[in-house]
N, CA and C atoms as a LAMMPS dump frame, in Angstrom:
ITEM: TIMESTEP
0
ITEM: NUMBER OF ATOMS
204
ITEM: BOX BOUNDS ff ff ff
-5.0000000000000000e+02 5.0000000000000000e+02
-5.0000000000000000e+02 5.0000000000000000e+02
-5.0000000000000000e+02 5.0000000000000000e+02
ITEM: ATOMS id mol type element x y z
1 1 1 N -455.227 -48.568 389.45
2 1 2 C -454.925 -48.729 390.752
3 1 3 C -456.473 -49.121 391.779
4 2 1 N -457.03 -48.068 391.358
5 2 2 C -458.581 -48.506 392.174
6 2 3 C -458.805 -50.146 392.31
7 3 1 N -458.561 -50.766 391.262
8 3 2 C -458.775 -51.924 391.104
9 3 3 C -457.846 -53.034 392.243
10 4 1 N -457.105 -52.52 392.793
11 4 2 C -456.25 -53.115 393.542
12 4 3 C -456.446 -52.386 394.961
13 5 1 N -457.039 -51.547 394.702
14 5 2 C -457.317 -51.204 396.3
15 5 3 C -458.767 -52.071 396.263
16 6 1 N -459.795 -51.938 395.498
17 6 2 C -460.886 -53.059 395.856
18 6 3 C -460.787 -54.519 396.466
19 7 1 N -459.429 -54.549 395.594
20 7 2 C -459.372 -56.266 395.986
21 7 3 C -458.678 -55.975 397.223
22 8 1 N -457.841 -55.365 397.896
23 8 2 C -456.981 -55.286 398.632
24 8 3 C -458.175 -55.476 400.204
25 9 1 N -459.275 -54.323 399.745
26 9 2 C -460.494 -54.076 400.702
27 9 3 C -461.512 -55.414 400.88
28 10 1 N -461.319 -55.998 399.478
29 10 2 C -462.296 -57.774 400.043
30 10 3 C -461.464 -58.663 400.312
31 11 1 N -460.053 -58.902 400.42
32 11 2 C -459.158 -59.256 401.187
33 11 3 C -459.27 -58.807 402.521
34 12 1 N -459.328 -57.891 402.713
35 12 2 C -459.386 -57.59 404.525
36 12 3 C -460.901 -58.062 404.678
37 13 1 N -461.813 -57.864 404.35
38 13 2 C -463.086 -58.198 405.096
39 13 3 C -463.373 -59.336 405.169
40 14 1 N -462.357 -60.396 404.294
41 14 2 C -462.567 -61.645 404.554
42 14 3 C -461.584 -62.252 405.751
43 15 1 N -460.834 -61.387 405.754
44 15 2 C -460.01 -61.465 406.929
45 15 3 C -460.603 -61.808 408.395
46 16 1 N -461.797 -60.082 408.48
47 16 2 C -461.94 -60.163 409.386
48 16 3 C -463.139 -61.068 409.816
49 17 1 N -463.731 -61.427 408.66
50 17 2 C -465.212 -62.011 408.701
51 17 3 C -464.346 -63.507 409.234
52 18 1 N -463.005 -64.389 408.722
53 18 2 C -462.901 -65.352 409.367
54 18 3 C -462.119 -65.394 411.046
55 19 1 N -461.413 -64.176 411.208
56 19 2 C -460.928 -64.077 412.633
57 19 3 C -462.433 -63.953 413.629
58 20 1 N -463.094 -62.976 413.034
59 20 2 C -464.302 -63.279 414.269
60 20 3 C -465.216 -64.696 414.578
61 21 1 N -464.744 -65.356 413.093
62 21 2 C -465.334 -67.004 413.516
63 21 3 C -464.618 -67.493 413.944
64 22 1 N -463.267 -67.341 413.839
65 22 2 C -462.463 -68.357 415.104
66 22 3 C -462.405 -67.926 416.38
67 23 1 N -462.4 -65.836 416.571
68 23 2 C -462.989 -65.956 417.999
69 23 3 C -463.926 -66.446 418.366
70 24 1 N -465.87 -66.7 417.962
71 24 2 C -466.513 -67.587 418.351
72 24 3 C -466.214 -68.574 418.707
73 25 1 N -465.039 -69.544 417.601
74 25 2 C -465.035 -71.132 418.14
75 25 3 C -464.17 -70.873 419.33
76 26 1 N -463.134 -70.27 419.379
77 26 2 C -462.553 -70.155 420.825
78 26 3 C -463.108 -69.698 422.021
79 27 1 N -464.2 -69.283 421.836
80 27 2 C -465.02 -68.786 423.278
81 27 3 C -465.291 -69.936 423.618
82 28 1 N -466.137 -70.836 422.496
83 28 2 C -466.818 -71.723 422.563
84 28 3 C -465.877 -72.432 422.964
85 29 1 N -464.908 -73.073 422.509
86 29 2 C -463.903 -73.63 423.649
87 29 3 C -463.293 -73.052 424.942
88 30 1 N -462.889 -71.743 424.794
89 30 2 C -462.839 -71.99 426.271
90 30 3 C -463.659 -72.428 427.411
91 31 1 N -464.762 -71.853 426.694
92 31 2 C -466.094 -71.957 428.339
93 31 3 C -466.569 -73.855 428.066
94 32 1 N -466.139 -74.759 427.181
95 32 2 C -466.205 -75.737 427.484
96 32 3 C -465.152 -76.76 428.5
97 33 1 N -464.032 -75.905 427.719
98 33 2 C -462.862 -76.001 429.11
99 33 3 C -463.222 -75.637 430.288
100 34 1 N -464.03 -74.736 430.564
101 34 2 C -463.505 -74.33 432.305
102 34 3 C -465.088 -75.163 432.756
103 35 1 N -466.27 -75.375 432.035
104 35 2 C -467.273 -76.113 432.187
105 35 3 C -466.718 -77.826 432.89
106 36 1 N -465.205 -77.784 431.661
107 36 2 C -465.559 -79.518 432.38
108 36 3 C -464.015 -79.494 433.587
109 37 1 N -463.395 -78.307 433.897
110 37 2 C -462.622 -77.459 434.815
111 37 3 C -463.637 -77.965 436.615
112 38 1 N -464.883 -76.772 436.119
113 38 2 C -465.724 -77.091 437.51
114 38 3 C -466.427 -78.534 437.684
115 39 1 N -466.49 -79.162 436.756
116 39 2 C -467.255 -80.379 436.86
117 39 3 C -466.387 -81.522 437.606
118 40 1 N -464.778 -81.715 436.775
119 40 2 C -463.827 -82.445 437.583
120 40 3 C -463.704 -81.974 439.024
121 41 1 N -464.207 -80.838 439.422
122 41 2 C -463.469 -80.514 440.914
123 41 3 C -464.907 -81.094 441.403
124 42 1 N -465.851 -80.951 441.219
125 42 2 C -467.623 -81.358 441.765
126 42 3 C -467.118 -83.062 441.448
127 43 1 N -466.828 -83.47 441.032
128 43 2 C -467.212 -84.947 441.066
129 43 3 C -465.663 -86.021 442.059
130 44 1 N -464.492 -85.005 441.798
131 44 2 C -463.105 -85.706 442.318
132 44 3 C -462.647 -85.221 443.476
133 45 1 N -462.519 -83.272 443.461
134 45 2 C -462.005 -83.173 444.372
135 45 3 C -462.583 -83.918 445.662
136 46 1 N -464.093 -82.457 445.023
137 46 2 C -464.614 -82.542 446.728
138 46 3 C -465.184 -83.53 447.559
139 47 1 N -465.134 -84.704 446.533
140 47 2 C -465.662 -86.069 447.009
141 47 3 C -463.918 -86.382 448.46
142 48 1 N -463.363 -86.314 447.83
143 48 2 C -461.826 -86.536 448.126
144 48 3 C -461.351 -85.647 449.469
145 49 1 N -462.373 -84.657 449.806
146 49 2 C -461.8 -83.456 450.591
147 49 3 C -463.175 -83.902 452.304
148 50 1 N -464.067 -83.968 451.819
149 50 2 C -464.992 -84.714 452.313
150 50 3 C -464.925 -86.33 453.042
151 51 1 N -463.991 -86.941 452.335
152 51 2 C -463.153 -88.244 452.658
153 51 3 C -462.421 -87.877 453.74
154 52 1 N -461.723 -86.993 453.596
155 52 2 C -460.374 -86.001 454.536
156 52 3 C -461.339 -85.913 455.541
157 53 1 N -462.569 -85.52 455.859
158 53 2 C -463.22 -85.068 456.589
159 53 3 C -463.953 -86.154 457.373
160 54 1 N -464.407 -86.982 456.855
161 54 2 C -465.507 -87.96 457.454
162 54 3 C -464.758 -89.23 458.06
163 55 1 N -463.298 -89.805 456.961
164 55 2 C -462.883 -91.17 457.517
165 55 3 C -462.18 -90.658 459.219
166 56 1 N -461.678 -89.874 459.292
167 56 2 C -460.908 -90.248 460.316
168 56 3 C -462.061 -90.385 461.698
169 57 1 N -463.265 -89.712 461.466
170 57 2 C -464.293 -90.342 463.089
171 57 3 C -464.41 -91.927 462.662
172 58 1 N -465.134 -91.447 461.488
173 58 2 C -465.387 -93.429 460.987
174 58 3 C -464.505 -94.115 461.394
175 59 1 N -462.923 -94.69 461.114
176 59 2 C -462.367 -95.358 461.773
177 59 3 C -461.803 -95.129 463.345
178 60 1 N -462.352 -93.721 463.971
179 60 2 C -462.356 -93.494 465.354
180 60 3 C -463.982 -94.546 465.919
181 61 1 N -464.846 -94.236 465.142
182 61 2 C -465.52 -94.961 465.651
183 61 3 C -465.852 -96.344 465.659
184 62 1 N -465.319 -96.897 464.642
185 62 2 C -464.983 -98.466 464.478
186 62 3 C -463.659 -98.764 465.539
187 63 1 N -463.35 -98.286 465.881
188 63 2 C -461.746 -98.97 467.016
189 63 3 C -462.812 -98.588 468.419
190 64 1 N -463.014 -97.204 468.137
191 64 2 C -463.292 -97.648 469.834
192 64 3 C -464.534 -99.129 469.518
193 65 1 N -465.276 -98.82 468.862
194 65 2 C -466.481 -100.277 469.101
195 65 3 C -465.631 -101.994 469.336
196 66 1 N -464.297 -101.942 468.854
197 66 2 C -463.724 -103.238 468.994
198 66 3 C -463.026 -104.069 470.212
199 67 1 N -462.453 -102.225 471.034
200 67 2 C -462.19 -102.168 472.466
201 67 3 C -463.327 -102.878 473.618
202 68 1 N -463.774 -102.486 473.186
203 68 2 C -465.44 -103.139 474.227
204 68 3 C -465.155 -103.995 474.857
């Protein structure tokens, strides 16, 4: 009976180590996706918002110059 308890305990310890390794891997993946999202927002969304703000005044300046 004691032999089986030792085997079970070894298996539980092995599983705990594997779960800890999986947790570390998942956290790294989560951080990777978070930084990918942040970089995507900075490189794509912010320039689009900037264009939406600047483009109307640019077009107005171009058209007012043509009417003179």
